[in-house]
C-alpha positions as CSV (number, residue, x, y, z in Angstrom):
1,M,-0.6,10.9,-2.0
2,L,-2.0,14.4,-2.5
3,F,-0.2,16.9,-4.8
4,S,0.1,19.1,-1.7
5,S,1.6,16.4,0.6
6,Y,5.2,16.4,1.6
7,Q,5.5,12.8,0.3
8,Y,4.7,13.9,-3.2
9,I,6.6,17.2,-3.2
10,L,9.7,16.2,-1.4
11,L,10.0,12.5,-2.3
12,F,7.9,11.2,-5.2
13,L,8.2,14.1,-7.6
14,P,12.0,14.8,-7.4
15,I,12.9,11.1,-7.3
16,T,10.7,10.3,-10.4
17,F,12.2,13.3,-12.2
18,A,15.8,12.6,-11.4
19,I,15.7,8.9,-12.4
20,Y,13.7,9.6,-15.5
21,F,16.2,12.1,-16.9
22,W,19.2,10.2,-15.7
23,L,18.0,7.2,-17.7
24,N,17.5,9.5,-20.7
25,H,20.9,10.9,-20.3
26,L,22.3,7.4,-20.5
27,K,20.3,6.9,-23.8
28,Q,18.2,4.3,-22.1
29,K,14.9,5.7,-23.6
30,M,13.0,2.5,-23.2
31,F,14.0,2.1,-19.6
32,S,13.2,5.7,-18.9
33,K,9.7,5.2,-20.3
34,I,9.3,2.0,-18.2
35,W,10.5,3.8,-15.1
36,L,7.9,6.6,-15.6
37,I,5.1,4.0,-16.1
38,F,6.2,2.3,-12.9
39,A,6.1,5.6,-11.1
40,N,2.7,6.3,-12.5
41,L,1.4,2.9,-11.3
42,F,3.0,3.4,-7.9
43,F,1.4,6.8,-7.6
44,Y,-2.0,5.3,-8.4
45,S,-1.5,2.3,-6.1
46,F,-0.4,4.5,-3.2
47,W,-4.1,5.4,-2.8
48,D,-5.5,1.9,-3.0
49,L,-3.6,-1.1,-4.4
50,R,-6.9,-3.0,-5.0
51,F,-7.7,-0.9,-8.0
52,L,-4.4,-1.3,-9.9
53,P,-5.6,-4.4,-11.8
54,L,-8.7,-2.4,-12.9
55,I,-6.8,0.5,-14.5
56,L,-4.4,-2.0,-16.1
57,L,-7.3,-4.1,-17.5
58,S,-9.1,-1.0,-18.8
59,T,-5.9,0.2,-20.5
60,I,-5.1,-3.2,-22.1
61,V,-8.6,-3.8,-23.4
62,N,-8.9,-0.3,-24.8
63,F,-5.5,-0.5,-26.5
64,L,-6.4,-3.8,-28.1
65,I,-9.8,-2.5,-29.3
66,G,-8.2,0.6,-30.7
67,S,-5.6,-1.4,-32.5
68,L,-8.3,-3.7,-34.0
69,L,-10.3,-0.7,-35.1
70,R,-7.3,0.7,-37.0
71,N,-7.0,-2.6,-39.0
72,S,-8.0,-1.8,-42.5
73,K,-9.4,-5.4,-43.1
74,I,-11.9,-5.2,-40.2
75,E,-14.4,-3.1,-42.2
76,S,-14.9,-5.8,-44.8
77,V,-15.8,-8.5,-42.3
78,K,-19.6,-8.6,-42.0
79,I,-21.7,-10.3,-39.3
80,K,-25.0,-11.6,-40.7
81,S,-24.6,-9.2,-43.6
82,I,-25.8,-6.3,-41.4
83,Y,-23.0,-5.0,-39.2
84,S,-19.4,-4.9,-39.9
85,L,-17.0,-6.4,-37.4
86,K,-15.6,-2.9,-37.0
87,K,-18.9,-1.4,-35.8
88,I,-19.4,-4.4,-33.4
89,T,-15.9,-3.9,-32.0
90,F,-16.6,-0.2,-31.6
91,I,-19.9,-0.8,-29.8
92,S,-18.3,-3.4,-27.6
93,G,-15.5,-1.0,-26.6
94,I,-18.0,1.7,-25.6
95,V,-20.1,-0.9,-23.7
96,F,-17.0,-2.2,-21.9
97,N,-16.0,1.3,-20.7
98,L,-19.5,2.3,-19.7
99,S,-20.0,-1.0,-17.9
100,L,-16.9,-0.6,-15.8
101,L,-18.0,2.9,-14.9
102,G,-21.6,1.9,-14.3
103,Y,-20.7,-1.1,-12.1
104,F,-18.2,0.6,-9.8
105,K,-19.8,4.1,-9.7
106,Y,-23.5,3.8,-10.3
107,A,-24.6,0.3,-9.3
108,D,-25.6,1.2,-5.7
109,F,-27.2,4.4,-6.9
110,F,-29.6,2.6,-9.3
111,L,-30.3,-0.2,-6.8
112,S,-31.1,2.3,-4.0
113,N,-33.5,4.1,-6.3
114,L,-35.2,0.8,-7.3
115,N,-35.4,0.0,-3.6
116,A,-37.1,3.3,-3.0
117,L,-39.8,2.2,-5.5
118,G,-40.4,-1.0,-3.6
119,A,-37.7,-3.4,-4.7
120,H,-35.5,-5.2,-2.2
121,F,-32.0,-5.4,-3.7
122,E,-29.0,-5.7,-1.5
123,L,-26.5,-2.8,-2.0
124,M,-22.9,-3.7,-3.0
125,H,-21.2,-1.0,-1.0
126,M,-18.2,-1.0,-3.3
127,A,-15.4,1.5,-2.9
128,L,-15.1,3.9,-5.8
129,P,-11.9,3.4,-7.9
130,L,-9.9,6.6,-7.9
131,A,-10.2,8.7,-11.0
132,I,-12.3,6.1,-12.9
133,S,-14.4,8.8,-14.5
134,F,-11.3,10.6,-15.8
135,F,-9.4,7.7,-17.3
136,T,-12.7,6.2,-18.7
137,F,-13.5,9.4,-20.6
138,Q,-10.0,9.5,-21.9
139,Q,-10.3,6.0,-23.3
140,I,-13.8,6.4,-24.7
141,A,-12.4,9.4,-26.7
142,Y,-9.6,7.1,-27.9
143,I,-12.0,4.4,-29.0
144,V,-14.2,6.9,-30.9
145,D,-11.2,8.4,-32.6
146,S,-9.9,5.0,-33.5
147,Y,-13.3,4.1,-35.1
148,K,-13.1,7.3,-37.1
149,E,-9.5,6.5,-38.0
150,R,-8.1,9.5,-36.2
151,T,-5.5,7.7,-34.1
152,E,-1.9,6.6,-35.0
153,N,-0.3,3.2,-34.6
154,Y,0.9,3.9,-31.0
155,S,3.0,1.5,-29.1
156,F,1.5,-0.1,-26.0
157,L,4.0,1.6,-23.7
158,N,3.2,5.0,-25.1
159,Y,-0.5,4.4,-24.7
160,L,-0.1,3.1,-21.1
161,L,2.1,6.2,-20.4
162,F,-0.7,8.4,-21.8
163,V,-3.5,6.9,-19.7
164,T,-1.5,6.6,-16.4
165,F,0.6,9.8,-16.6
166,F,0.5,10.8,-12.9
167,P,0.1,14.6,-13.1
168,Q,-3.3,14.3,-14.9
169,L,-4.4,11.0,-13.6
170,F,-6.6,11.9,-10.7
171,S,-8.1,15.4,-11.4
172,G,-7.4,16.0,-15.1
173,P,-7.2,17.8,-17.4
174,I,-9.0,15.2,-19.5
175,T,-6.5,14.8,-22.3
176,Y,-6.7,13.3,-25.8
177,H,-4.2,10.8,-27.2
178,K,-3.1,13.2,-30.0
179,E,-2.2,15.9,-27.5
180,I,0.0,13.7,-25.2
181,I,1.4,10.6,-26.9
182,P,3.4,12.5,-29.6
183,Q,5.1,14.5,-26.8
184,F,6.4,11.3,-25.2
185,S,7.9,10.3,-28.6
186,S,9.8,13.5,-29.1
187,K,13.5,13.2,-28.7
188,W,13.7,16.8,-27.5
189,N,11.5,16.0,-24.6
190,K,14.0,13.5,-23.3
191,L,16.4,16.3,-22.4
192,I,16.2,18.5,-19.3
193,N,14.6,21.8,-20.3
194,Y,15.4,24.5,-17.7
195,R,12.9,26.9,-19.1
196,N,10.2,24.3,-18.6
197,I,11.4,23.6,-15.2
198,S,11.2,27.2,-14.2
199,L,7.7,27.6,-15.7
200,G,6.6,24.3,-14.1
201,I,7.8,25.3,-10.6
202,F,6.1,28.7,-11.0
203,I,2.8,27.2,-12.1
204,F,3.0,24.4,-9.5
205,S,3.7,26.9,-6.7
206,I,0.6,29.0,-7.7
207,G,-1.5,25.9,-7.6
208,L,-0.1,24.8,-4.3
209,F,-0.8,28.2,-2.8
210,K,-4.4,28.1,-4.1
211,K,-5.0,24.7,-2.6
212,V,-3.4,25.0,0.8
213,I,-3.7,28.6,1.7
214,I,-7.1,29.5,0.1
215,S,-9.1,26.4,-0.6
216,D,-8.4,24.4,2.5
217,V,-9.4,27.3,4.8
218,F,-12.6,27.9,2.8
219,A,-13.3,24.2,3.2
220,V,-13.6,24.5,7.0
221,W,-16.4,27.0,6.7
222,A,-18.1,25.2,3.8
223,N,-18.1,21.9,5.8
224,Q,-19.4,23.6,8.9
225,G,-22.3,25.2,7.1
226,F,-23.3,22.2,4.9
227,D,-22.6,19.3,7.3
228,N,-22.5,20.4,10.9
229,S,-24.9,23.4,11.4
230,L,-28.5,22.5,12.1
231,H,-29.7,25.9,10.8
232,L,-28.2,28.9,9.0
233,S,-28.9,32.5,9.3
234,M,-28.8,34.6,6.2
235,L,-25.3,35.7,6.9
236,D,-24.2,32.2,7.7
237,A,-25.8,30.8,4.6
238,W,-24.2,33.3,2.2
239,F,-20.8,32.8,3.8
240,T,-21.4,29.0,3.5
241,S,-22.3,29.2,-0.2
242,F,-19.4,31.6,-1.0
243,S,-17.0,29.4,0.9
244,Y,-17.8,26.4,-1.2
245,T,-17.9,28.4,-4.4
246,F,-14.3,29.5,-3.7
247,Q,-13.2,26.3,-2.1
248,L,-14.1,24.3,-5.3
249,Y,-12.6,26.8,-7.6
250,F,-9.3,27.2,-5.8
251,D,-9.1,23.5,-5.1
252,F,-9.7,22.3,-8.7
253,S,-7.9,25.1,-10.5
254,G,-5.1,24.7,-7.9
255,Y,-4.8,21.0,-8.7
256,T,-4.9,21.7,-12.4
257,D,-2.1,24.2,-12.0
258,M,-0.1,21.6,-10.0
259,A,-0.8,19.0,-12.7
260,I,0.3,21.3,-15.5
261,G,3.4,22.4,-13.6
262,A,4.5,18.9,-12.7
263,A,4.0,17.8,-16.3
264,L,6.1,20.6,-17.6
265,L,9.0,19.3,-15.5
266,F,8.9,16.3,-17.8
267,N,8.5,18.6,-20.9
268,I,4.9,17.5,-21.3
269,K,2.4,20.3,-22.0
270,L,-1.1,19.6,-20.7
271,P,-4.1,21.6,-22.0
272,I,-5.4,24.7,-20.1
273,N,-8.4,23.7,-18.0
274,F,-9.4,27.0,-16.5
275,N,-9.6,30.5,-17.9
276,S,-10.9,32.8,-15.1
277,P,-14.4,31.2,-15.1
278,Y,-15.8,33.5,-12.4
279,K,-15.3,36.4,-14.8
280,A,-17.9,35.0,-17.1
281,L,-20.7,37.3,-18.2
282,N,-23.1,34.5,-19.2
283,I,-23.5,30.8,-18.6
284,Q,-22.2,29.8,-22.0
285,D,-19.1,31.9,-21.4
286,F,-18.7,30.2,-18.0
287,W,-18.6,26.7,-19.7
288,R,-16.0,28.0,-22.1
289,R,-13.8,28.8,-19.1
290,W,-14.6,26.2,-16.4
291,H,-13.2,22.7,-16.7
292,I,-12.5,23.3,-20.3
293,T,-11.4,19.8,-21.1
294,L,-14.6,18.3,-19.7
295,S,-16.7,20.9,-21.6
296,R,-15.0,19.9,-24.9
297,F,-15.5,16.2,-24.2
298,L,-19.2,16.7,-23.6
299,R,-19.4,18.8,-26.7
300,N,-17.4,16.6,-29.0
301,Y,-18.5,13.2,-27.8
302,I,-22.1,13.7,-26.6
303,Y,-23.6,17.0,-27.8
304,I,-22.4,16.9,-31.4
305,P,-23.1,13.2,-31.9
306,L,-26.7,13.8,-30.6
307,G,-27.1,16.3,-33.4
308,G,-25.8,19.5,-31.7
309,N,-27.7,22.5,-33.0
310,R,-28.2,21.1,-36.6
311,K,-31.7,19.7,-36.2
312,G,-33.8,22.7,-35.1
313,E,-34.3,24.5,-31.8
314,A,-36.4,21.9,-30.0
315,V,-33.8,19.2,-30.7
316,T,-31.0,21.6,-29.7
317,Y,-32.6,22.2,-26.4
318,A,-33.1,18.5,-25.8
319,N,-29.5,17.9,-26.7
320,L,-28.3,20.5,-24.2
321,L,-30.4,19.0,-21.4
322,I,-29.2,15.5,-22.1
323,T,-25.6,16.6,-22.3
324,F,-25.7,18.4,-19.0
325,L,-27.7,15.8,-17.2
326,L,-25.0,13.3,-18.2
327,G,-22.3,15.8,-17.2
328,G,-23.9,16.1,-13.8
329,L,-24.2,12.4,-13.4
330,W,-20.5,12.0,-14.5
331,H,-19.6,13.9,-11.3
332,G,-21.2,11.4,-9.0
333,A,-24.0,9.0,-8.3
334,N,-26.3,11.4,-6.5
335,W,-29.5,13.2,-7.4
336,M,-27.9,16.5,-6.4
337,F,-25.4,16.2,-9.3
338,I,-28.3,15.5,-11.6
339,I,-30.2,18.5,-10.4
340,W,-27.1,20.6,-10.8
341,G,-26.7,19.4,-14.4
342,L,-30.3,20.0,-15.1
343,L,-30.1,23.6,-13.9
344,H,-27.1,24.3,-16.1
345,G,-28.8,22.7,-19.1
346,L,-31.9,24.9,-18.5
347,A,-29.7,28.0,-18.1
348,L,-28.0,27.4,-21.4
349,I,-31.4,27.0,-23.1
350,I,-32.6,30.3,-21.5
351,H,-29.4,31.9,-22.7
352,R,-30.0,30.8,-26.3
353,I,-33.6,32.1,-26.2
354,W,-32.5,35.4,-24.7
355,G,-29.8,35.7,-27.4
356,K,-32.6,35.6,-30.0
357,L,-34.3,38.6,-28.4
358,R,-31.1,40.7,-29.0
359,V,-31.6,42.5,-25.7
360,S,-28.2,43.4,-24.2
361,I,-27.5,43.6,-20.4
362,P,-24.8,45.9,-18.9
363,D,-21.7,43.9,-18.1
364,P,-21.8,44.4,-14.3
365,I,-25.4,43.2,-14.2
366,A,-24.7,40.3,-16.5
367,W,-21.8,39.3,-14.3
368,L,-23.9,39.6,-11.1
369,I,-26.6,37.3,-12.5
370,T,-24.1,34.8,-13.9
371,F,-22.0,34.6,-10.7
372,N,-25.0,34.3,-8.4
373,F,-26.6,31.5,-10.6
374,I,-23.3,29.6,-10.4
375,N,-23.0,30.2,-6.6
376,V,-26.6,29.0,-6.0
377,T,-26.2,25.9,-8.2
378,W,-23.0,24.9,-6.5
379,V,-25.2,24.5,-3.4
380,F,-26.8,21.5,-5.0
381,F,-23.4,20.2,-6.2
382,R,-22.1,20.3,-2.6
383,A,-25.1,19.2,-0.6
384,R,-25.4,15.6,0.5
385,D,-29.2,15.6,-0.1
386,L,-32.1,17.9,-0.9
387,D,-32.7,18.8,2.8
388,S,-29.1,20.0,3.1
389,A,-29.4,22.1,0.0
390,M,-32.7,23.6,1.2
391,K,-31.1,24.4,4.5
392,V,-28.5,26.5,2.8
393,L,-30.8,28.0,0.2
394,G,-33.5,28.7,2.8
395,G,-30.9,30.5,4.9
396,M,-29.8,32.6,1.9
397,I,-33.3,34.0,1.6
398,G,-33.5,34.7,5.3
399,L,-35.8,32.0,6.5
400,Q,-33.7,31.6,9.7
401,G,-33.0,35.2,10.4
402,A,-30.3,37.6,9.3
403,Y,-27.5,36.9,11.8
404,D,-26.5,34.3,14.4
405,N,-23.0,34.2,15.7
406,I,-23.5,30.7,17.3
407,S,-24.4,28.4,14.4
408,T,-21.0,28.8,12.6
409,E,-18.8,28.5,15.7
410,I,-15.6,26.6,14.7
411,E,-12.7,25.5,16.8
412,T,-9.7,27.7,16.0
413,W,-7.3,24.8,15.3
414,K,-9.5,23.7,12.4
415,L,-8.7,26.9,10.6
416,S,-5.1,26.0,9.9
417,W,-2.9,29.0,9.5
418,S,-5.9,31.4,9.8
419,G,-6.5,30.1,13.3
420,F,-3.2,31.5,14.3
421,F,-4.4,34.8,12.9
422,L,-7.5,34.7,15.1
423,E,-5.6,33.8,18.2
424,R,-2.8,36.4,17.6
425,F,-4.7,39.4,16.4
426,L,-8.3,39.0,17.6
427,P,-7.9,37.3,21.0
428,E,-10.5,39.4,22.8
429,I,-13.3,39.1,20.3
430,P,-15.8,36.2,20.8
431,I,-15.1,33.3,18.5
432,G,-18.3,33.5,16.5
433,V,-17.8,37.2,15.8
434,S,-14.1,36.9,15.0
435,E,-14.8,34.0,12.5
436,N,-17.3,36.2,10.7
437,I,-14.7,39.0,10.5
438,L,-12.2,36.5,9.2
439,I,-14.5,34.9,6.6
440,F,-15.6,38.3,5.4
441,I,-11.9,39.2,4.8
442,F,-11.4,35.9,3.0
443,V,-14.5,36.3,0.8
444,V,-13.5,39.9,-0.2
445,A,-9.9,38.7,-0.9
446,A,-11.3,35.9,-3.1
447,F,-13.4,38.2,-5.1
448,F,-10.4,40.4,-5.6
449,I,-8.2,37.5,-6.7
450,I,-10.6,36.3,-9.3
451,T,-10.5,39.7,-11.0
452,Q,-6.8,39.5,-11.4
453,K,-4.7,37.7,-14.1
454,N,-5.0,34.0,-14.0
455,T,-2.1,31.5,-14.0
456,T,-1.8,31.4,-17.7
457,E,-1.7,35.1,-18.0
458,L,0.8,35.5,-15.2
459,T,3.1,32.9,-16.9
460,I,3.1,34.9,-20.1
461,S,3.4,38.4,-18.5
462,T,6.0,38.0,-15.7
463,S,9.7,38.0,-16.1
464,V,12.0,35.2,-15.1
465,K,13.2,37.0,-12.0
466,T,9.6,37.8,-10.9
467,R,8.6,34.2,-11.5
468,T,11.5,32.9,-9.5
469,A,10.9,35.2,-6.6
470,A,7.1,34.4,-6.6
471,S,7.8,30.7,-6.8
472,I,10.1,30.8,-3.7
473,L,7.6,32.9,-1.8
474,L,4.4,31.0,-2.7
475,F,6.0,27.6,-2.3
476,T,7.5,28.4,1.1
477,I,4.3,29.8,2.5
478,A,2.2,26.9,1.2
479,M,4.7,24.2,2.3
480,L,4.9,25.7,5.8
481,S,1.1,25.5,6.0
482,A,1.0,22.0,4.5
483,L,3.6,20.7,7.0
484,S,1.7,22.2,9.9
485,G,-0.7,19.3,9.7
486,A,-3.7,21.0,8.4
487,N,-6.4,18.8,6.9
488,S,-6.4,18.6,3.1
489,V,-8.4,16.6,0.6
490,S,-8.7,16.7,-3.2
491,L,-12.3,17.3,-4.2
492,Y,-12.1,16.1,-7.8
493,S,-10.1,12.9,-7.1
494,K,-13.3,11.3,-6.0
495,F,-14.9,11.7,-9.4
């Protein structure tokens, strides 16, 4: 059930909202909470019922471990006079979470690499549980904070609600217990808040428009270039890389907007996850703006525990590389993600070294360098293997020539609403040429959009009337496109 599907927008979301606040209106707060948990679990099961026991097991075990870690008597219990029961419980909790993640997400990856070295292990071919990386990171943070006595005595229902809350379950933001659980306990959040509803619909509509109207069309060109074309001219390759760069951004930021907007309907405020990342003037600035909740998790629970920048430059550089290698691996069991993480770790090291030289770069040049580095590294992030990545990168430097209007040819129907544009306004132009015209318009438009105010800034700066009109317009356009039957997929739900 995608956020952009009619089942979610027209059925699941309004029904869940109506019954939740109806039960709260009847003062049935416990039942309203149970209803929302049921809706969360239904939402998760709608994708694949087989993995419902997994998320329930993970939630129950982590809650019990967190509760045990908060017990003041556990510290005094020693095991063989070396380790306290508290430390053993903490380590067991971390091992449990990483074992689940490793077994379901990385087992075949490691086995296949061992086979490449001469072993003969049979691959498991397990389906990847949806959003396992997101809810595992959330619960690792909870275990660590419980060990450091930074958690409260939450009820199991509140904790289960926190882990499974459907707006942020599949694609984040990655939330912390202290941000979300207290909001579920607030009596004021049990009442319908019309201001939050207005803001929520506005933010959701922007996200829906990003996803359906922009990202899903860029996806056609990105898929064609990466997966279907045997070779790419320079023009094709740059269009392919730009298409994925913008597809990913508008998909993920769109889904985050829809998550934040849907949560606001229930008076729950999720953290901001994007802050115009393609405006960044250096790689450090980019990671302060892109997937903000992942960045802070990597910083707080990997980089700082490794020592951060407190143990000298050499250790700092090593910590950056380790953090981003793990960040790349978090995204998927593929060497391409590891290469992507390695490149970003190296870029941050170079940025730190450059900062010590105190040599400034004009902002336009700094932006150009930063954006093109991000654009090139996204090629590794998207490519299925190194050959696919080299095909695109080789095309970008002109190894296959400058122009070829055949290799990117796409059937018009695959272009969703933009296919209608081609047929209606460019009927006499050959398909390969008209596609290049259309993608050029899209890329220019995308560059223009990323220079404008982001969703958070628009929410603050626009009036109620403007928000209402924009919500109606964006929602209507996006829904008409979504109902037209265009293909749609969430990129980050697979992580």
